[in-house]
C-alpha positions as CSV (number, residue, x, y, z in Angstrom):
1,M,-1.1,13.7,24.4
2,A,-3.2,10.6,26.2
3,Y,-2.5,7.1,25.3
4,V,-5.1,5.6,23.8
5,I,-5.9,1.8,23.3
6,T,-6.5,0.2,20.0
7,Q,-8.1,-2.7,18.2
8,N,-6.0,-5.5,20.1
9,C,-7.0,-4.5,23.6
10,C,-8.3,-7.9,25.6
11,N,-9.6,-6.5,28.6
12,D,-7.3,-8.3,30.7
13,A,-7.3,-5.1,32.9
14,S,-3.4,-5.2,33.8
15,C,-3.8,-1.7,32.2
16,V,-6.3,-0.5,35.0
17,A,-4.2,-2.2,37.5
18,A,-1.1,0.0,36.3
19,C,-2.5,3.0,36.5
20,P,-1.9,5.8,39.2
21,V,-4.5,8.2,37.8
22,G,-7.5,5.4,37.5
23,C,-8.0,6.4,33.8
24,I,-9.0,3.7,32.5
25,H,-12.9,2.0,32.3
26,P,-15.1,0.0,32.6
27,S,-13.0,-1.5,35.6
28,P,-13.6,-5.0,36.9
29,D,-15.8,-3.6,39.5
30,E,-18.2,-1.6,37.5
31,P,-21.2,-3.4,36.0
32,G,-19.8,-2.9,32.3
33,F,-16.7,-4.2,32.2
34,A,-18.1,-7.8,31.3
35,T,-20.1,-6.8,28.2
36,A,-17.1,-3.9,26.9
37,E,-16.2,-4.6,23.7
38,M,-12.6,-2.6,24.7
39,L,-11.6,-0.6,27.2
40,F,-11.0,2.9,27.2
41,I,-8.5,5.7,28.7
42,D,-9.5,8.9,29.3
43,P,-7.9,11.5,27.7
44,D,-9.5,14.7,30.0
45,T,-7.8,12.0,33.1
46,C,-4.4,10.4,31.5
47,I,-1.1,11.9,32.7
48,D,0.7,10.6,29.5
49,C,3.2,8.3,31.9
50,G,3.0,5.6,29.8
51,A,2.3,2.7,32.7
52,C,-0.4,1.4,31.0
53,A,1.3,0.6,27.8
54,D,3.7,-1.1,29.8
55,A,1.7,-3.3,31.6
56,C,-0.2,-4.2,28.4
57,P,0.0,-7.8,27.0
58,V,-1.0,-7.4,23.7
59,D,0.5,-4.0,22.8
60,A,-3.1,-1.9,22.3
61,I,-2.3,0.8,23.9
62,R,0.0,3.8,21.9
63,P,0.7,7.7,22.4
64,G,-1.6,9.4,20.9
65,T,1.2,11.2,18.8
66,R,2.1,8.2,17.5
67,L,-0.9,6.7,15.9
68,S,-1.1,4.8,12.7
69,V,-3.8,5.6,9.5
70,A,-5.3,2.1,10.5
71,H,-5.1,3.4,14.6
72,E,-5.8,7.7,14.4
73,R,-9.6,6.3,15.0
74,Y,-9.5,4.8,18.3
75,Q,-8.6,8.6,20.0
76,E,-11.9,9.3,18.9
77,I,-13.1,5.9,20.2
78,N,-11.8,6.9,23.3
79,A,-12.9,9.8,23.5
80,D,-16.5,9.1,22.8
81,Y,-17.2,6.8,25.2
82,Y,-16.2,9.3,28.0
83,R,-18.8,11.3,26.5
84,R,-21.3,9.2,26.5
85,R,-20.3,8.1,30.1
86,P,-23.5,8.7,32.6
87,S,-21.6,9.3,35.2
88,P,-18.2,10.4,36.6
89,P,-15.0,7.4,37.5
90,T,-15.6,6.1,41.3
91,F,-12.4,4.6,42.9
92,K,-12.5,1.5,45.1
93,R,-10.4,1.0,48.0
94,A,-8.0,-1.9,47.1
95,A,-9.9,-4.8,48.2
96,T,-7.1,-6.2,51.7
97,P,-4.6,-8.4,50.3
98,R,-5.5,-12.0,51.2
99,P,-2.9,-14.5,53.2
100,L,-0.3,-16.5,51.7
101,V,-1.6,-20.1,51.4
102,T,2.2,-21.6,52.5
103,Q,0.5,-24.9,53.7
104,P,0.7,-28.2,51.3
105,L,-1.7,-28.2,48.4
106,R,-2.2,-29.7,44.9
107,V,-4.5,-28.5,42.4
108,A,-5.4,-29.8,39.2
109,I,-6.1,-27.3,36.2
110,V,-8.5,-29.4,33.3
111,G,-7.9,-26.7,30.0
112,S,-4.6,-24.6,29.6
113,G,-6.5,-21.9,28.0
114,P,-6.6,-18.3,29.4
115,A,-9.3,-19.1,31.9
116,G,-7.0,-22.1,33.0
117,L,-3.7,-20.0,32.9
118,Y,-5.0,-17.0,34.4
119,S,-6.3,-19.6,37.4
120,A,-2.6,-21.1,37.5
121,E,-0.9,-17.9,38.0
122,A,-3.3,-16.8,41.0
123,L,-2.1,-20.0,42.4
124,L,1.3,-19.8,42.0
125,H,1.1,-16.6,43.7
126,H,1.0,-19.1,46.9
127,S,4.4,-20.9,48.0
128,G,2.5,-23.6,49.3
129,V,0.2,-24.2,46.3
130,R,1.5,-26.8,43.4
131,V,-0.2,-26.4,39.9
132,D,-0.6,-29.3,37.3
133,M,-2.6,-28.4,34.0
134,F,-3.9,-31.2,31.7
135,D,-5.2,-30.6,28.0
136,R,-6.2,-33.0,25.3
137,L,-4.9,-31.4,23.0
138,P,-0.8,-31.4,21.9
139,A,-0.2,-27.7,22.4
140,P,-1.1,-25.6,25.0
141,H,-3.3,-22.3,25.1
142,G,-6.6,-23.3,23.8
143,L,-8.9,-20.9,22.3
144,V,-5.6,-18.6,21.9
145,R,-3.7,-20.6,20.1
146,Y,-7.0,-22.4,18.0
147,G,-9.8,-20.3,18.2
148,V,-7.8,-16.7,17.6
149,A,-7.6,-16.0,13.5
150,P,-3.7,-16.3,12.9
151,D,-3.3,-12.6,11.4
152,H,-4.0,-11.3,15.2
153,P,-0.7,-12.2,15.9
154,A,-1.5,-10.0,18.8
155,T,-4.0,-11.0,20.7
156,K,-2.2,-14.0,20.2
157,A,0.8,-13.1,22.3
158,V,-1.7,-12.3,25.9
159,V,0.2,-16.3,26.6
160,D,3.6,-14.7,27.0
161,Q,2.6,-13.0,30.1
162,F,2.6,-16.9,31.5
163,D,5.9,-17.3,31.5
164,F,6.4,-17.9,34.8
165,S,9.2,-17.5,36.9
166,P,11.8,-20.1,37.7
167,E,10.8,-20.6,41.3
168,K,6.8,-20.9,40.0
169,R,8.2,-23.2,37.3
170,Q,8.7,-25.6,39.3
171,R,5.7,-26.0,41.0
172,F,3.6,-26.0,37.5
173,D,3.5,-28.7,35.3
174,L,1.5,-28.8,32.0
175,H,0.3,-32.1,31.0
176,L,-0.1,-32.5,27.2
177,G,-2.1,-35.2,25.2
178,T,-4.4,-36.4,28.4
179,E,-8.2,-36.9,28.0
180,I,-10.0,-36.0,31.5
181,G,-13.1,-39.0,31.0
182,T,-10.8,-40.7,28.8
183,D,-7.2,-41.3,30.4
184,L,-7.9,-40.0,34.0
185,S,-11.6,-40.1,35.8
186,H,-12.6,-37.2,37.6
187,T,-12.6,-39.3,40.5
188,E,-9.1,-40.1,39.9
189,L,-8.7,-36.1,40.1
190,Q,-10.5,-36.0,43.6
191,Q,-8.5,-38.7,45.0
192,R,-5.0,-37.5,43.6
193,Y,-6.1,-33.8,44.1
194,S,-6.6,-31.0,47.2
195,A,-9.0,-29.3,44.4
196,V,-9.7,-29.5,41.1
197,I,-10.8,-27.1,38.4
198,Y,-12.4,-27.8,34.9
199,A,-11.1,-25.1,32.3
200,T,-12.4,-27.2,29.0
201,G,-14.0,-23.9,27.3
202,A,-16.4,-24.4,25.3
203,F,-15.4,-24.2,21.2
204,H,-17.9,-26.9,20.8
205,P,-20.6,-25.3,17.9
206,R,-24.4,-24.9,17.8
207,L,-25.4,-26.4,14.8
208,L,-27.7,-24.1,12.2
209,D,-31.8,-26.1,12.7
210,I,-32.6,-25.7,9.0
211,P,-33.3,-28.3,5.9
212,G,-29.7,-28.9,4.1
213,A,-27.5,-27.8,7.1
214,Q,-26.0,-31.6,7.3
215,L,-25.0,-30.8,3.2
216,P,-21.3,-31.5,2.6
217,G,-20.5,-28.0,1.9
218,S,-22.0,-26.6,5.3
219,V,-19.2,-26.3,8.0
220,P,-19.6,-25.0,11.7
221,A,-17.3,-21.9,12.5
222,A,-15.6,-23.8,14.6
223,A,-14.6,-26.8,12.3
224,F,-13.3,-23.9,10.1
225,V,-11.4,-21.7,12.2
226,G,-10.1,-24.6,13.8
227,W,-9.0,-25.9,10.2
228,Y,-6.9,-22.6,9.5
229,N,-5.2,-22.6,12.7
230,D,-4.2,-26.2,12.6
231,H,-6.4,-27.8,15.0
232,P,-5.9,-31.2,15.4
233,D,-9.4,-32.3,15.2
234,H,-10.1,-30.0,12.1
235,R,-6.9,-30.4,9.5
236,D,-8.7,-32.7,7.0
237,L,-11.5,-30.2,6.7
238,N,-10.5,-29.5,3.1
239,P,-13.2,-27.1,2.4
240,D,-14.4,-26.9,-1.1
241,L,-12.9,-22.7,-2.1
242,S,-14.0,-23.6,-5.8
243,C,-17.2,-21.6,-5.6
244,N,-17.1,-17.3,-6.5
245,R,-19.3,-16.9,-3.5
246,A,-19.3,-17.4,-0.1
247,V,-21.9,-17.3,2.8
248,I,-21.4,-16.9,6.8
249,V,-24.5,-17.2,9.2
250,G,-24.1,-15.0,12.2
251,N,-22.4,-11.6,12.5
252,G,-20.2,-12.0,15.5
253,N,-16.4,-11.5,15.4
254,V,-15.4,-14.9,14.3
255,A,-17.9,-14.6,11.5
256,L,-15.3,-11.3,10.8
257,D,-12.7,-13.3,11.4
258,M,-13.6,-16.3,8.8
259,A,-14.4,-13.7,5.9
260,R,-11.5,-11.6,6.6
261,I,-9.0,-15.1,6.3
262,L,-11.2,-15.8,3.2
263,S,-10.9,-12.7,1.3
264,T,-7.6,-11.7,2.1
265,D,-4.7,-11.4,-0.5
266,P,-3.2,-15.2,1.2
267,G,0.2,-13.1,-0.1
268,D,-0.5,-11.2,3.0
269,L,-1.1,-14.2,5.4
270,R,2.3,-15.7,4.4
271,N,3.8,-14.5,7.3
272,T,1.3,-15.1,10.2
273,R,0.7,-18.3,12.0
274,I,-2.0,-19.9,9.1
275,A,-1.5,-23.5,9.0
276,K,0.0,-24.2,6.2
277,H,-2.4,-26.6,4.2
278,A,-4.9,-23.8,4.8
279,L,-2.5,-20.9,3.2
280,S,-2.1,-23.5,0.4
281,A,-6.0,-23.7,-0.2
282,L,-6.7,-20.3,0.2
283,H,-3.7,-19.8,-2.7
284,D,-6.2,-21.5,-4.8
285,S,-9.6,-20.4,-4.0
286,M,-11.8,-18.7,-6.4
287,I,-13.8,-17.4,-3.4
288,R,-14.0,-13.3,-4.3
289,E,-17.5,-11.9,-2.0
290,V,-18.2,-13.0,1.1
291,V,-21.7,-12.4,2.2
292,I,-21.8,-12.2,6.3
293,I,-25.7,-12.6,7.3
294,G,-27.4,-11.0,10.0
295,R,-31.0,-12.2,11.7
296,R,-31.5,-8.3,13.4
297,G,-30.8,-5.2,12.6
298,P,-27.4,-3.8,12.7
299,Q,-27.6,-2.1,16.1
300,D,-27.8,-5.3,17.4
301,A,-24.7,-6.9,15.1
302,A,-22.6,-9.0,17.3
303,F,-19.4,-7.8,15.7
304,T,-17.1,-5.0,17.9
305,V,-16.1,-1.8,16.6
306,P,-12.6,-2.7,16.5
307,E,-12.8,-5.3,14.3
308,L,-15.4,-4.2,12.2
309,L,-12.8,-0.8,11.9
310,A,-10.1,-3.0,10.8
311,L,-11.8,-4.2,7.8
312,T,-12.1,-1.3,6.3
313,H,-8.2,-0.6,6.3
314,I,-7.7,-4.0,4.2
315,P,-6.9,-2.9,0.8
316,E,-7.7,-5.7,-1.3
317,I,-11.2,-5.8,0.2
318,D,-14.0,-3.7,-0.2
319,V,-16.6,-4.1,2.5
320,V,-20.6,-3.3,1.1
321,V,-23.4,-2.4,3.4
322,D,-26.4,-1.1,1.6
323,P,-27.7,2.2,3.2
324,A,-31.3,0.8,2.8
325,D,-30.5,-1.7,5.3
326,L,-29.0,1.9,8.0
327,L,-32.5,3.8,7.4
328,N,-34.2,3.2,10.8
329,S,-31.6,2.3,12.3
330,P,-30.1,5.3,14.8
331,A,-26.6,6.7,13.7
332,S,-25.9,7.6,18.0
333,N,-23.0,4.9,18.8
334,P,-19.6,4.3,17.5
335,K,-20.8,1.0,15.5
336,M,-23.7,2.9,14.0
337,Q,-21.7,5.9,12.4
338,L,-19.0,3.2,11.2
339,L,-21.8,1.6,9.5
340,N,-22.8,4.7,7.7
341,E,-19.6,5.9,6.4
342,I,-19.1,2.1,4.9
343,A,-22.2,2.3,3.6
344,H,-21.7,5.7,1.8
345,S,-18.0,5.1,0.8
346,P,-17.6,4.2,-2.8
347,A,-16.5,1.0,-3.5
348,S,-12.7,0.4,-5.1
349,G,-13.0,-2.3,-7.0
350,A,-10.9,-4.7,-4.6
351,R,-10.3,-8.1,-5.1
352,T,-12.6,-9.3,-2.7
353,R,-15.5,-8.1,-0.8
354,I,-17.5,-8.6,2.0
355,V,-20.7,-7.7,1.8
356,F,-23.4,-7.9,5.3
357,Q,-26.8,-8.1,4.9
358,F,-29.0,-7.8,8.3
359,N,-32.9,-8.7,8.7
360,A,-32.3,-11.8,6.9
361,T,-32.8,-15.5,8.4
362,P,-31.9,-18.6,6.9
363,T,-34.5,-21.1,6.2
364,V,-33.5,-23.4,3.9
365,I,-29.5,-24.6,2.7
366,R,-29.9,-25.5,-1.3
367,G,-28.5,-28.3,-3.0
368,G,-27.9,-31.6,-4.2
369,Q,-24.7,-33.3,-3.1
370,R,-23.2,-30.4,-1.6
371,V,-24.1,-26.7,-1.3
372,S,-25.5,-24.2,-3.8
373,G,-26.8,-21.8,-1.5
374,L,-29.6,-20.9,0.7
375,Q,-33.1,-19.2,1.0
376,L,-33.0,-16.1,3.3
377,Q,-35.9,-14.7,4.7
378,T,-36.5,-10.6,5.5
379,T,-37.8,-9.1,8.1
380,D,-41.3,-8.3,5.7
381,G,-41.4,-11.9,5.0
382,A,-40.0,-11.8,1.4
383,L,-37.8,-14.8,0.9
384,H,-35.5,-14.5,-1.6
385,E,-32.4,-16.3,-2.8
386,V,-28.3,-16.3,-2.6
387,E,-26.3,-18.9,-5.3
388,A,-22.9,-19.9,-2.9
389,G,-20.8,-22.9,-2.9
390,L,-19.9,-23.0,0.9
391,V,-22.0,-22.0,3.9
392,L,-20.0,-21.3,7.4
393,H,-22.6,-21.0,10.5
394,S,-21.0,-18.8,13.2
395,I,-24.1,-18.9,15.7
396,G,-22.0,-19.4,18.8
397,F,-20.7,-21.6,20.5
398,Q,-21.5,-24.3,23.5
399,G,-19.5,-26.6,26.1
400,R,-19.6,-30.2,26.6
401,A,-20.5,-32.5,29.5
402,I,-17.4,-34.2,31.1
403,P,-17.9,-37.3,32.6
404,G,-18.4,-37.3,36.3
405,V,-18.4,-33.6,36.0
406,P,-22.1,-32.1,37.2
407,F,-23.3,-30.2,34.0
408,D,-26.5,-28.4,32.9
409,D,-27.4,-29.2,29.2
410,H,-29.5,-26.5,28.5
411,R,-26.7,-23.9,29.1
412,H,-24.1,-26.1,28.2
413,T,-22.0,-25.2,31.0
414,I,-20.9,-26.5,34.6
415,P,-23.7,-25.5,37.3
416,H,-21.7,-23.4,40.0
417,R,-22.0,-20.9,42.4
418,Q,-19.2,-18.0,42.1
419,G,-17.2,-20.8,40.7
420,R,-18.0,-24.1,43.5
421,V,-19.5,-26.7,40.9
422,L,-22.7,-27.3,42.4
423,D,-24.1,-31.2,42.3
424,T,-27.5,-30.9,40.2
425,V,-29.3,-32.7,43.1
426,T,-28.8,-31.0,45.8
427,G,-27.8,-27.8,44.2
428,Q,-25.0,-27.7,46.9
429,P,-21.4,-27.4,46.4
430,L,-19.0,-30.1,45.7
431,P,-16.3,-30.1,48.1
432,G,-13.1,-29.7,45.8
433,V,-14.8,-28.9,42.5
434,Y,-14.4,-25.7,40.7
435,T,-14.8,-24.7,37.8
436,V,-14.0,-20.9,35.2
437,G,-14.0,-19.5,31.3
438,W,-16.5,-20.5,29.2
439,I,-17.8,-24.1,31.1
440,K,-18.4,-22.0,33.8
441,R,-19.9,-18.4,32.3
442,G,-20.9,-19.4,28.7
443,P,-19.0,-18.5,25.6
444,T,-19.3,-14.0,26.6
445,G,-16.2,-11.7,27.3
446,V,-13.6,-11.3,25.6
447,I,-9.3,-12.8,26.6
448,G,-9.2,-10.6,29.6
449,T,-12.6,-11.5,31.1
450,N,-11.0,-14.5,32.5
451,R,-8.7,-12.6,34.6
452,T,-11.7,-11.7,36.7
453,C,-13.4,-15.0,36.1
454,A,-10.6,-16.9,37.1
455,D,-10.4,-14.6,40.3
456,E,-13.8,-15.2,41.8
457,T,-13.1,-19.0,41.0
458,V,-9.7,-18.7,42.6
459,S,-10.9,-16.9,45.7
460,A,-13.8,-19.3,46.7
461,L,-11.1,-21.5,46.3
462,L,-8.9,-19.7,49.0
463,D,-11.7,-19.3,51.2
464,D,-11.9,-22.9,51.3
465,V,-8.7,-23.3,52.2
466,A,-9.0,-21.0,54.9
467,A,-11.7,-22.7,56.4
468,G,-10.6,-25.9,56.3
469,K,-12.4,-27.7,53.1
470,L,-9.3,-28.7,51.5
471,A,-7.8,-31.6,52.6
472,A,-3.9,-31.0,51.8
473,A,-2.5,-32.8,49.0
474,P,-1.6,-36.7,49.8
475,G,2.3,-36.5,50.2
476,L,3.3,-33.2,49.1
477,Q,5.8,-31.6,51.5
478,P,5.5,-27.7,52.2
479,A,7.3,-25.8,49.9
480,N,10.6,-24.1,50.6
């Protein structure tokens, strides 16, 4: 029986390269890759060799004969993708291998998350390259460490693949607690390195711009997620969990993560990587209902099927969807099919419940000294009041400018062309300055999307090396 890709899929695409028969899609050279929720194995093409499972960095690929109850649905999800696929797979000739760079080249990478690490991995393949990586935080791995939910250990394990070989480690140095723009300037990096790659991410919150959004108890997702992941900027958040109901504005995967952490029995989180202060606070939490608010209809919900499906397998949580919200939405895709199943499933009387509400826009957060609720306006214009003691807003993330580096104040990204940073005045690439990850493309894609993003940026850098556009690193001797 064919192998099956399950919930943990990170879209890294290591499995695509490992598959000898090309049965995993969408691949990085296909249009749907950047927007796909996950990758899928064609059950009619898979030869059951297991190469993909060996290559998977997050243990997401299982034999179809050995699926747990929680993963059985993925057999149908994988097969369904190919039933809906508009055209058969096309196979492309492998690209001609790029000549190895053996001349001395020293590259600085700012940011130690997946985008920066994928870039380092690609560069260290070339024996002449040395990489210095800088991060302002005291620990590496960026969004994987501080953004991925602590009860998703397999997803966090994606960074294990960056345990470089001894030879590569000799050409790689990690400098933590070093902020560019404060401890080192952009100009100093340009003077010391042949090239600089900015991989600083975009985990700063977009703020909810309605009256009452600044009240105590109204908390951006980045702060709350950072609090339970022990981010040094948010350890002292101390959210008030003494209320009965919390509301989350936004319904992406981060919203589902926060709802799950608030609703899960704290005893089940004890052996995860959750921060100790967060676990202690959750033990005393009085929250028994989390309402997730979506401005648009269920067909436009931002969460993925794997994350929603995972919620349904937590015994102490009832997931609630109003059947009336689905009446005008076609049940023609896996997300809508799953929502319909949830809507028509009886409540179990579990410890807590997560309620999805669609077609509702928050207009005012109520409260005097702190949050007491919020007002919602539905698509028919009606106004509704919801009592809540905690309002989390998960409406997106954005990047921040780095002193001396071009920045697009509208898109909140570094302007670029195929990873080459562009001068905001001339529109031309700045010699030796590159960008990768969310600060390059905005907060889109999943962890593995950064691999193809890094490939584009590193390819541009290496093309510039071949064209003689980058100077050799000062005082660096050729590698042996």
